[in-house]
C-alpha positions as CSV (number, residue, x, y, z in Angstrom):
1,M,3.3,19.1,-6.9
2,L,0.0,17.3,-6.1
3,V,0.0,15.8,-2.6
4,P,-3.5,14.4,-1.9
5,W,-2.3,12.7,1.3
6,F,-0.5,15.5,3.1
7,A,0.5,13.6,6.2
8,G,3.3,11.3,7.5
9,S,6.0,10.4,5.1
10,H,4.2,11.9,2.1
11,R,4.2,15.3,3.8
12,A,7.8,15.0,5.0
13,W,9.0,14.1,1.5
14,A,7.0,16.9,-0.2
15,E,8.0,19.6,2.3
16,G,11.6,18.4,2.2
17,L,11.8,18.6,-1.5
18,A,10.2,22.0,-1.6
19,R,12.6,23.2,1.0
20,H,15.8,21.8,-0.4
21,S,15.3,21.9,-4.2
22,E,16.8,24.6,-6.3
23,H,13.6,24.6,-8.4
24,D,10.5,26.6,-7.5
25,V,8.3,23.8,-6.0
26,H,4.6,24.6,-5.4
27,L,2.5,22.2,-3.2
28,L,-1.2,21.6,-3.8
29,T,-2.3,19.5,-0.9
30,L,-5.2,17.8,0.9
31,P,-5.4,16.5,4.4
32,G,-4.1,12.9,5.1
33,S,-7.5,11.3,5.8
34,F,-10.1,9.1,4.2
35,W,-7.7,7.5,1.7
36,R,-10.3,5.8,-0.4
37,W,-12.2,9.0,-0.8
38,R,-8.9,10.8,-1.6
39,Q,-8.3,8.5,-4.4
40,R,-11.8,9.0,-5.8
41,G,-12.3,12.7,-5.1
42,A,-8.9,14.4,-5.0
43,A,-8.8,14.8,-8.8
44,V,-11.8,17.1,-8.8
45,T,-10.6,19.1,-5.8
46,L,-7.0,19.5,-6.9
47,A,-8.0,20.3,-10.5
48,A,-9.8,23.4,-9.2
49,A,-6.8,24.3,-7.1
50,A,-4.5,23.8,-10.1
51,E,-6.7,26.1,-12.2
52,A,-6.4,28.9,-9.6
53,H,-2.7,28.3,-9.1
54,V,-2.0,28.4,-12.9
55,A,-4.0,31.7,-13.1
56,A,-1.8,33.2,-10.4
57,H,1.6,31.7,-11.3
58,G,1.5,30.5,-14.8
59,Q,1.7,27.0,-16.3
60,P,4.1,24.5,-14.6
61,D,7.2,23.0,-16.3
62,V,6.6,19.6,-14.6
63,V,3.6,18.1,-12.7
64,V,4.6,15.7,-9.9
65,A,1.8,13.7,-8.3
66,T,2.0,11.4,-5.3
67,G,-0.5,8.7,-4.3
68,F,-4.2,8.6,-3.6
69,I,-5.4,10.5,-6.7
70,N,-6.9,9.4,-10.0
71,L,-4.2,11.0,-12.1
72,A,-5.9,10.4,-15.4
73,A,-9.1,12.1,-14.1
74,F,-7.0,15.1,-12.8
75,L,-5.3,15.5,-16.2
76,G,-8.6,15.3,-18.0
77,L,-10.2,18.0,-15.8
78,S,-7.1,20.2,-16.0
79,R,-6.3,19.9,-19.7
80,R,-7.6,23.4,-20.6
81,W,-5.2,25.3,-18.3
82,L,-2.4,22.9,-17.4
83,G,-0.7,22.9,-20.8
84,D,1.5,20.1,-22.0
85,A,3.8,19.8,-19.0
86,P,5.3,16.3,-18.5
87,V,3.8,14.4,-15.6
88,V,5.7,12.4,-13.0
89,A,3.9,9.9,-10.7
90,Y,5.9,9.5,-7.5
91,L,5.1,6.2,-5.7
92,H,5.5,6.1,-2.0
93,E,3.4,2.9,-2.2
94,N,0.9,1.3,-4.5
95,Q,-2.3,-0.7,-4.0
96,I,-1.3,-3.3,-6.6
97,V,1.2,-5.0,-4.2
98,Y,-0.1,-3.6,-0.8
99,P,-0.6,-6.5,1.7
100,D,-4.2,-7.6,2.3
101,L,-5.6,-7.4,5.8
102,V,-6.2,-10.8,7.3
103,G,-9.8,-11.9,6.8
104,T,-10.6,-9.2,4.2
105,T,-11.1,-9.3,0.4
106,R,-8.9,-7.0,-1.6
107,E,-10.7,-4.1,-3.3
108,A,-10.2,-4.0,-7.0
109,E,-10.8,-0.3,-7.5
110,P,-7.8,1.2,-5.7
111,A,-5.4,-1.1,-7.6
112,L,-7.0,-0.3,-10.9
113,V,-6.7,3.4,-10.3
114,D,-3.0,3.0,-9.5
115,W,-2.7,1.0,-12.8
116,T,-4.4,3.8,-14.7
117,N,-2.0,6.3,-13.1
118,L,1.0,4.3,-14.3
119,V,-0.4,4.5,-17.9
120,A,-1.3,8.2,-17.6
121,A,2.1,9.4,-16.3
122,D,5.0,10.2,-18.5
123,H,7.5,9.0,-15.8
124,V,7.0,6.8,-12.7
125,W,9.5,7.3,-9.9
126,C,9.5,4.6,-7.2
127,N,11.0,5.3,-3.8
128,S,13.2,2.2,-3.8
129,A,14.5,-0.5,-6.1
130,F,12.6,-3.0,-4.1
131,H,9.4,-1.1,-4.8
132,R,10.1,-0.9,-8.5
133,D,10.9,-4.6,-8.8
134,A,7.9,-5.7,-6.7
135,L,5.6,-3.6,-8.8
136,A,7.1,-4.8,-12.1
137,S,6.9,-8.4,-10.9
138,A,3.2,-8.1,-9.8
139,L,1.9,-6.3,-12.9
140,P,1.7,-9.3,-15.3
141,A,-0.5,-11.4,-12.9
142,F,-2.5,-8.4,-12.0
143,L,-3.4,-7.6,-15.6
144,A,-4.0,-11.2,-16.4
145,A,-6.7,-11.3,-13.7
146,T,-8.7,-8.4,-15.2
147,P,-11.7,-9.5,-17.2
148,D,-11.8,-7.5,-20.5
149,P,-9.5,-6.4,-22.0
150,P,-6.4,-7.1,-19.9
151,H,-4.3,-4.1,-21.0
152,V,-1.2,-6.3,-21.3
153,D,-0.2,-4.4,-24.5
154,R,0.5,-1.4,-22.3
155,L,2.8,-3.3,-19.9
156,P,6.1,-2.8,-21.8
157,G,5.5,1.0,-22.0
158,V,4.7,1.2,-18.3
159,L,7.7,-0.9,-17.3
160,E,9.9,1.4,-19.4
161,K,8.7,4.4,-17.3
162,L,9.7,3.0,-14.0
163,S,12.8,4.3,-12.3
164,V,14.1,4.9,-8.7
165,Q,14.3,8.2,-6.8
166,S,14.9,7.4,-3.2
167,V,13.1,9.4,-0.5
168,G,15.0,12.2,1.1
169,V,15.1,12.1,4.9
170,E,15.3,15.3,7.0
171,L,18.5,14.7,8.9
172,S,19.6,18.3,9.4
173,D,18.5,18.3,13.0
174,I,19.6,14.7,13.7
175,A,23.3,14.7,14.6
176,V,25.6,11.8,13.9
177,P,25.9,10.3,17.4
178,A,29.2,10.1,19.3
179,R,28.2,7.4,21.7
180,G,30.8,5.5,23.7
181,A,29.9,2.8,26.3
182,R,26.3,3.3,27.3
183,A,25.3,4.9,30.5
184,T,23.8,2.8,33.3
185,G,20.1,2.1,33.3
186,A,17.8,0.0,31.1
187,P,18.2,0.2,27.3
188,L,15.5,2.3,25.7
189,V,13.7,0.7,22.8
190,V,11.9,3.2,20.4
191,W,8.9,2.4,18.3
192,N,8.5,5.3,15.9
193,Q,6.4,3.7,13.2
194,R,2.7,3.9,12.6
195,W,0.5,1.5,14.6
196,D,-1.1,0.2,11.4
197,Y,-1.5,-3.4,10.3
198,D,1.3,-3.3,7.7
199,K,3.9,-2.4,10.4
200,N,2.8,-5.5,12.4
201,P,2.9,-3.9,15.9
202,E,1.4,-7.1,17.3
203,R,4.6,-9.0,16.7
204,F,6.8,-6.2,18.2
205,L,4.7,-6.0,21.3
206,A,4.5,-9.7,21.7
207,N,8.3,-9.9,21.7
208,L,8.5,-7.0,24.3
209,V,6.1,-8.8,26.6
210,R,8.0,-12.1,26.3
211,L,11.3,-10.2,27.0
212,A,9.7,-8.6,30.1
213,D,8.4,-12.0,31.3
214,D,11.9,-13.4,30.9
215,G,13.4,-10.7,33.1
216,V,15.3,-8.8,30.4
217,D,15.9,-5.2,31.4
218,F,14.6,-2.5,29.0
219,T,12.2,0.5,28.7
220,V,10.2,1.4,25.6
221,A,8.8,4.6,24.1
222,L,5.8,4.2,21.7
223,A,6.0,7.3,19.6
224,G,4.3,6.2,16.3
225,A,1.2,7.7,15.0
226,N,-2.1,5.9,15.8
227,R,-5.0,6.2,13.4
228,R,-6.7,3.1,14.6
229,V,-10.1,3.0,16.3
230,D,-9.3,-0.1,18.4
231,P,-5.6,-0.6,19.0
232,R,-6.3,-3.2,21.6
233,E,-3.0,-5.0,21.4
234,F,-1.2,-1.8,22.3
235,A,-3.5,-1.2,25.3
236,S,-3.0,-4.8,26.5
237,A,0.8,-4.7,26.1
238,I,1.1,-1.3,27.7
239,D,-0.9,-2.6,30.7
240,R,1.4,-5.7,31.0
241,L,4.6,-3.7,30.5
242,G,3.7,-1.2,33.2
243,D,6.3,1.3,34.1
244,R,8.7,0.0,31.4
245,V,6.6,2.2,29.1
246,T,8.1,5.7,29.2
247,H,6.1,7.4,26.5
248,V,3.0,6.8,24.4
249,G,1.9,9.1,21.5
250,V,3.1,11.3,18.7
251,L,5.7,14.0,19.6
252,D,6.4,17.3,18.0
253,R,9.6,17.4,15.9
254,A,11.9,18.8,18.6
255,D,10.8,16.3,21.2
256,Y,10.9,13.5,18.7
257,V,14.5,14.2,17.7
258,E,15.4,14.3,21.4
259,L,13.8,10.9,21.9
260,L,15.7,9.5,19.0
261,A,19.0,10.8,20.5
262,R,18.2,8.8,23.7
263,G,17.0,5.6,21.9
264,D,19.2,2.6,22.1
265,V,17.4,0.1,19.9
266,V,14.8,0.3,17.1
267,V,13.0,-2.7,15.6
268,S,10.9,-3.3,12.6
269,T,8.4,-6.2,12.4
270,A,6.8,-4.8,9.2
271,R,4.8,-7.0,6.9
272,H,5.4,-4.4,4.2
273,E,8.0,-1.6,3.8
274,F,8.9,0.2,0.5
275,F,11.5,2.5,2.2
276,G,11.4,3.1,5.9
277,I,11.9,6.8,6.8
278,A,11.2,6.4,10.5
279,L,13.6,3.5,10.9
280,L,16.4,5.5,9.1
281,E,15.8,8.5,11.3
282,A,16.3,6.3,14.4
283,V,19.4,4.7,12.9
284,A,20.9,8.1,11.9
285,A,20.5,9.1,15.6
286,G,22.4,6.1,16.8
287,A,19.9,3.4,17.6
288,V,20.9,-0.2,17.0
289,P,18.5,-1.5,14.4
290,L,17.0,-5.0,14.0
291,L,15.2,-5.3,10.7
292,P,13.7,-8.1,8.6
293,D,16.0,-9.5,5.9
294,R,13.6,-8.6,3.1
295,M,11.6,-5.8,1.6
296,S,13.6,-2.5,1.3
297,Y,15.9,-3.1,4.3
298,P,18.7,-5.0,2.4
299,E,18.8,-2.1,0.1
300,V,18.9,0.8,2.5
301,I,21.3,-0.9,5.0
302,P,24.8,-1.3,3.5
303,P,25.9,-4.9,2.9
304,T,28.7,-4.6,5.5
305,F,26.0,-4.3,8.2
306,H,23.6,-6.9,7.1
307,P,24.8,-9.6,9.5
308,P,24.3,-7.6,12.7
309,V,21.2,-5.8,11.5
310,L,19.0,-8.1,9.4
311,F,17.2,-11.0,10.9
312,G,15.6,-14.0,9.3
313,P,12.4,-15.9,10.1
314,N,12.1,-17.0,13.7
315,E,15.2,-15.1,14.7
316,L,13.8,-11.9,16.1
317,Y,13.4,-12.9,19.8
318,G,16.9,-14.3,20.1
319,R,18.5,-11.3,18.3
320,F,16.4,-8.8,20.3
321,R,17.4,-10.4,23.6
322,A,21.1,-10.5,22.7
323,V,21.1,-6.8,21.8
324,L,19.4,-5.7,25.0
325,T,21.6,-7.8,27.2
326,D,24.9,-6.7,25.6
327,L,24.2,-3.3,24.1
328,D,27.8,-2.2,24.0
329,S,28.7,-5.2,21.8
330,A,25.8,-4.5,19.6
331,R,26.8,-0.9,19.2
332,R,30.3,-1.9,18.2
333,R,29.0,-4.2,15.5
334,V,27.1,-1.3,13.8
335,E,29.7,1.4,14.3
336,G,29.7,3.6,11.2
337,L,26.1,2.7,10.2
338,A,24.6,5.9,11.5
339,A,27.0,8.0,9.4
340,S,26.2,5.9,6.3
341,I,22.5,6.8,6.6
342,R,23.5,10.4,5.8
343,R,23.4,9.5,2.1
344,F,19.6,9.6,2.3
345,G,19.7,13.2,3.8
346,W,18.2,15.9,1.7
347,T,21.6,17.6,1.2
348,E,22.7,14.5,-0.7
349,V,19.4,13.6,-2.4
350,A,18.0,17.0,-3.5
351,P,20.6,17.6,-6.2
352,R,19.6,14.3,-7.8
353,Y,15.9,15.3,-7.8
354,D,16.8,18.7,-9.3
355,A,18.8,17.0,-12.1
356,A,16.0,14.5,-12.7
357,L,13.3,17.2,-12.8
358,S,15.4,19.3,-15.2
359,A,15.8,16.4,-17.5
360,V,12.0,15.7,-17.4
361,A,11.2,19.4,-18.1
362,E,13.7,19.5,-21.0
363,G,12.6,16.2,-22.5
364,G,8.9,16.8,-22.3
365,P,6.4,13.9,-22.2
366,R,8.0,10.6,-23.0
367,V,4.9,8.5,-23.4
368,S,1.5,9.7,-24.5
369,P,-1.3,8.0,-22.6
């Protein structure tokens, strides 16, 4: 398995599959940094690693590659030693439908590399049906905008390759909560997502500050990873929230799980979400979620729980305040949701991956690039 971005959800997924699969999964990885360079340079580095690995262990039955690699370049560099193993591209995200930063111009190269990867792979697995459908919907316009030639003749073949293999979530150390009426004290809001633009922390923090200014009782733990050079909205909000902020920074796994067990509420303000591992971890631990009624959330949250969990445009502040001021009622409305999230645990998901990988290995390449 090629994992050029061995960090965050990519790393958690790869290690989870390697740990829980009945197949012999070997990981060839690179650190999760410099994503543009990873996409440009990972093919050369990982081709050399693959040559050494094949010399030591033999040719693979299946090659699985995640994002931030030029897959066609890797296959070209590896053709002499890799053999004719079928190739699966696993999409945690893709640059074709990734949201633009405000005030910036979208780079063409990353999206074009992702398109080439779709052509080069024999199978393309998306981490959610929302992801698959968003990609399929965006591809015609994306190809129409390319100058010469537009590759539209390859589109039907690419669309035929797309299928869904949901991410496995490590839930073995997250117990199904048995929470009755909450203890006294301020509700604890947990932010366990990245501090990046696509997660829209500005909106989350603005709502917290407004709630504090309106006298609503709560505390907050900011446990998401920060790769930003200048997270000024976090610094400003932390200053304004004062001692309501109980924690800032990434935690090791044991402390992170302990924090989730204490968390009362988890909120997403994401501009973009193809799956949402961090949110599901918090929900599995018993937090009451408030999530946008779009992207992957209507898919991962069972329909029974849509009314209390999913919010529409301009609804967040009112819903957030209502949950914090009557947490016991909010918990009753989502009773059973934490247990339903277990369907994404690796014990449930790994057998589906094993069956899919066996089918790929037995069937061989389906489409020749």
